[in-house]
C-alpha positions, -999 to +999 in steps of 0.1 A: +342-737-216+371-751-233+385-739-265+411-712-279+420-693-306+433-702-343+451-686-368+434-663-391+414-681-419+383-669-439+396-633-442+430-641-457+417-668-482+422-697-462+388-717-454+383-725-415+383-762-409+349-774-411+358-809-395+371-793-362+356-812-333+345-783-312+307-775-310+313-738-321+336-722-343+335-680-347+356-661-369+355-624-367+358-610-402+360-573-389+335-546-377+302-566-370+305-592-395+309-627-377+308-661-392+293-683-367+297-722-373+277-745-350+259-778-353+263-781-392+248-745-399+270-716-411+256-682-404+269-646-412+260-614-393+259-579-408+279-586-438+306-558-446+330-573-472+344-542-491+376-524-486+358-494-471+325-478-467+323-445-481+354-424-471+363-450-444+390-472-450+391-509-439+422-515-415+432-553-418+424-579-446+392-575-468+369-605-463+371-630-492+335-645-499+351-674-518+373-683-488+343-676-463+325-703-481+287-710-484+265-696-459+232-708-449+216-678-432+228-640-426+214-623-396+211-583-402+210-562-371+197-527-382+196-505-413+229-484-409+252-487-437+280-503-419+256-532-408+232-535-439+252-531-471+236-545-502+266-553-523+278-573-496+248-594-493+249-599-531+286-612-529+280-638-501+282-673-514+256-700-513+220-693-509+214-678-476+183-667-461+185-634-450+169-622-416+162-585-414+145-563-391+107-558-397+105-527-426+138-536-438+126-563-463+118-544-494+152-528-493+169-561-488+151-579-516+174-557-539+200-579-531+182-608-550+182-631-518+153-648-502+144-625-470+127-628-440+116-597-416+115-604-381+105-585-348+117-585-312+103-614-296+100-636-323+113-672-323+121-692-353+142-722-362+172-722-390+183-755-406+211-757-433+200-748-468+209-765-503+224-801-498+214-816-463+240-823-436+234-854-416+249-841-384+229-809-387+198-801-364+177-771-363+191-742-343+166-718-326+168-680-332+150-654-306+152-619-316+160-596-291+154-559-284+183-533-290+188-498-282+203-480-308+191-449-331+174-459-364+187-450-397+168-419-411+166-437-447+148-466-433+129-452-402+105-482-399+133-510-392+140-511-356+174-522-344+175-555-332+198-583-317+197-621-321+199-651-297+212-681-315+210-716-294+222-750-306+249-766-287+258-734-272+238-702-268+251-669-289+242-635-285+248-614-312+241-576-301+245-559-334+251-524-322+234-514-289+236-498-255+226-513-221+187-515-216+166-528-188+154-559-206+188-571-215+188-596-187+158-616-202+180-638-220+202-644-189+207-682-186+207-687-222+239-672-234+272-688-234+291-664-256+282-628-264+294-610-293+296-574-282+300-542-299+328-522-280+340-494-305+330-471-330+341-456-364+335-417-358+330-394-332+295-406-322+296-412-287+262-407-274+239-430-250+230-456-277+263-478-282+283-499-256+318-489-247+346-514-235+336-508-197+297-511-203+301-541-225+314-560-195+283-549-177+262-562-207+281-596-204+269-597-169+235-589-176+230-615-203+251-640-179+278-648-205+308-662-190+326-657-227+327-629-252+343-617-283+346-580-290+332-567-322+323-532-340+360-518-332+394-515-350+381-519-387+365-489-403+389-458-401+384-421-414+414-411-436+437-385-423+429-389-386+453-404-362+440-435-347+424-427-312+427-389-316+400-359-325+371-385-324+387-411-343+382-449-336+404-463-306+427-491-318+427-507-287+390-509-278+391-550-278+418-550-253+403-521-232+371-546-229+393-577-220+411-555-194+379-543-180+366-578-177+399-590-161+395-563-134+364-579-120+383-612-115+352-633-121+370-656-149+352-641-176+366-658-210+371-626-232+387-634-265+401-605-285+403-615-320+421-600-350+403-598-383+402-630-401+408-647-368+390-677-354+383-692-321+366-724-312+342-732-280+334-766-269+298-776-256+297-781-217 
């Protein structure tokens, strides 16, 4: 799968190049927020667009919604505040359809957006909203299970992930640990967007580590991956990587663990705002 990284774009005020010939462009905007451009469709995952969250401060550039551009759909994985932020949903440009786990729709509609609730196992199609694009065809989205703890204030909303299939298959895991049914999407995933870090002292069994994220790649059959959910939110006053604070090298450790297997895995460690392109096979 050819392609490569480009310089930072959407997060530092420069629009990504919508005319690139690659099948897919992926921009990591920090934490679990990823801009996916594929087959004329522009998707945004778990938007978190502010300079911080509560006491947590953002490390790196704050995403600029104007630079990101108009979005067709937003995929929300679960109700935790670092993944489901109403203010960020309101700030996204365009008229995106907001896809949320079942039970989260009422809260999501407070952002003033069109909302669709989904459950694991559900399959639907997405097309560009607003002005039609001649080169666009519907993209298939499969809602997949995730193993992660529910937000107590939204106990009905289960944690989910998404498999987005167009020119390439892209698995957005949201926030999850390994689980037995993860291999059910094997053979359909070209690129995996996998959480490899944390923003606080919460370790526990319900999240991936850099090492277990490599096993997640193996289970879903992905040959390429981009680490997410690391190096973005930091508690003030704590030295990085010490006393339970986030490790600043979680992305690099994921890439190292993958390289040690000598399987030719294409793990691309991006910095917030950096984009990378993938070509269709």
